[in-house]
C-alpha positions, -999 to +999 in steps of 0.1 A: -126+086-854-125+078-818-098+092-796-069+069-786-071+053-752-044+043-728-028+010-737+002-012-730+033-001-748+043-037-754+029-071-751+041-098-728+037-124-755+037-121-793+004-122-810-009-156-820-002-167-856-024-149-880-033-120-857-017-087-867+004-068-842-018-043-824-014-017-797-044-030-779-047-061-757-045-096-772-053-126-749-051-163-757-077-187-743-097-159-727-126-171-705-159-155-716-187-173-697-184-151-666-190-119-687-221-131-704-255-125-689-263-163-688-229-169-671-222-198-694-198-206-723-163-215-731-132-194-738-122-174-768-092-188-787-080-152-790-097-122-774-087-088-789-095-053-774-082-027-799-067+004-784-087+028-806-105+030-840-072+031-859-061-001-842-095-017-850-092-008-887-057-023-887-071-055-873-099-057-898-074-049-926-047-074-917-066-103-902-066-132-927-100-137-944-099-173-933-097-164-896-131-164-880-141-131-864-167-127-838-178-093-823-191-092-787-209-063-771-224-066-736-231-103-742-266-098-730-286-115-758-261-143-764-254-179-757-217-188-761-215-225-765-194-246-740-166-253-765-157-216-768-152-194-799-128-202-827-105-176-843-106-140-830-132-126-807-134-088-806-146-066-777-145-028-777-130-013-746-137+019-727-123+041-753-153+033-775-178+042-748-179+080-748-213+097-748-216+133-760-247+155-759-254+176-790-282+199-800-311+175-808-292+143-802-266+121-785-234+107-801-225+075-783-196+051-787-205+015-795-194+003-761-217+027-743-246+009-725-280+016-738-292+025-703-264+051-700-274+068-732-311+069-721-301+084-687-277+109-703-304+121-726-329+124-698-304+143-676-302+169-704-340+170-709-338+152-743-367+129-750-373+101-774-345+078-762-363+065-731-369+031-747-332+024-745-334+020-707-354-012-714-327-028-736-299-046-719-269-041-741-246-016-759-252+009-786-231-011-811-252-041-805-284-021-806-275-007-840-264-041-854-297-058-844-321-028-846-329-033-810-362-021-797-385-020-767-416-002-755-428+009-789-396+022-804-366+008-823-331+021-831-342+027-867-367+053-855-340+075-839-307+068-858-291+096-878-259+078-886-236+051-875-198+050-880-186+016-890-150+003-890-140-018-920-107-030-934-104+000-956-113+027-930-142+042-912-175+048-931-206+066-920-239+049-928-274+063-925-305+045-914-314+039-950-279+025-957-283+000-929-316-014-944-331-019-910-357-046-905-372-063-874-342-070-852-318-067-881-294-043-898-273-049-929-236-041-922-206-046-945-189-080-941-164-081-912-172-046-901-178-032-866-201-004-855-180+021-834-202+051-829-237+063-836-258+095-835-293+092-821-319+119-825-336+133-794-361+160-788-358+187-762-386+183-737-398+185-701-371+170-678-396+158-653-418+141-679-388+124-695-376+112-661-411+099-653-411+079-686-378+064-678-391+053-644-423+039-659-402+017-683-380+005-654-410-003-633-427-022-661-396-041-669-390-051-633-426-062-629-428-083-660-393-096-668-368-117-648-343-088-648-324-101-617-320-136-631-292-150-653-309-145-686-303-134-721-333-112-727-361-120-751-353-155-765-374-156-797-386-129-821-422-121-822-437-138-853-457-119-880-493-113-869-509-103-837-496-130-813-465-125-793-438-152-788-445-154-751-482-161-758-474-190-781-449-204-756-475-202-729-501-218-750-478-247-757-474-253-720-438-243-717-439-218-688-416-231-661-403-259-683-368-271-672-338-289-686-311-294-659-306-260-644-320-242-674-356-230-671-383-212-691-390-182-668-422-184-648-424-146-649-420-141-686-419-172-707-400-157-736-370-156-713-347-185-706-329-184-673-299-202-657-311-211-622-275-220-612-250-243-628-267-247-663-245-253-693-248-235-726-259-268-741-288-271-717-300-236-723-298-239-761-315-274-760-343-261-738-348-233-763-350-259-791-375-279-771-397-248-767-395-242-804-406-278-811-435-277-787-447-244-801-445-257-836-464-288-827-491-269-807-496-238-830-478-245-863-456-214-857-418-218-862-403-194-837-370-177-847-343-172-822-336-136-812-307-146-790-275-152-809-259-186-804-223-188-813-192-209-808-185-246-806-203-273-787-182-289-759 
């Protein structure tokens, strides 16, 4: 169980109806758009940041089953719609971000950034986790979606994940999570809080060089400095990649308002400045329709789209 973090001893306002009393931070009408990578989206009806794992379990136990619950990580592969998110939105705070080096692996809190874990492993001459430097997100999100890049996925390195539920903390193996392409099976209304990732002792210089190679490749091929959400669509079965199908359908550079299909990598949508969530999502649906018409392939969204339309 995660160690408790500093928290406010009392709340300025009582929790909203249906939200249990917690030691962590509870905020009504909390703006979210500015914290997403697209920089779009409405507010959370209620944003909760639990103080620690015990606080999180209490939330999951006592929150009414009828109250919608949404879990956010780094909000890197996400479109939050312009009308905001109903019910309770959960974000894990710093107390869930510890990274510990062990013999043959790394134990990382769910709020730890993937890049931080990759860099920590490299600093201790542990190899096999370099691919995480190419994934913009947190370890919790990486486990929940079996994130992958540059030839590796979380399922390849996960020893176990600790998952908070309404009845306590459970430890799940990779087999328990039934990993598939960009997918893991978690218990209903549960939250990943910590994971152990296997790593192999190696040559520190070689591991650092691999990290640098991935960073360089990503910078050269992806719009990493743009307001984007990462890869928009999953690669379909077969040999062709999503970006190839999008390019073949003539969608590179396609725009809708201030939303654009990236010229640099056409499986990325970008906010060129002032786009709405509705424009970004509609552009993605236009791309799907054009690819379907041109190739017969029905692309599946990889980016999560949540919340209410405006």
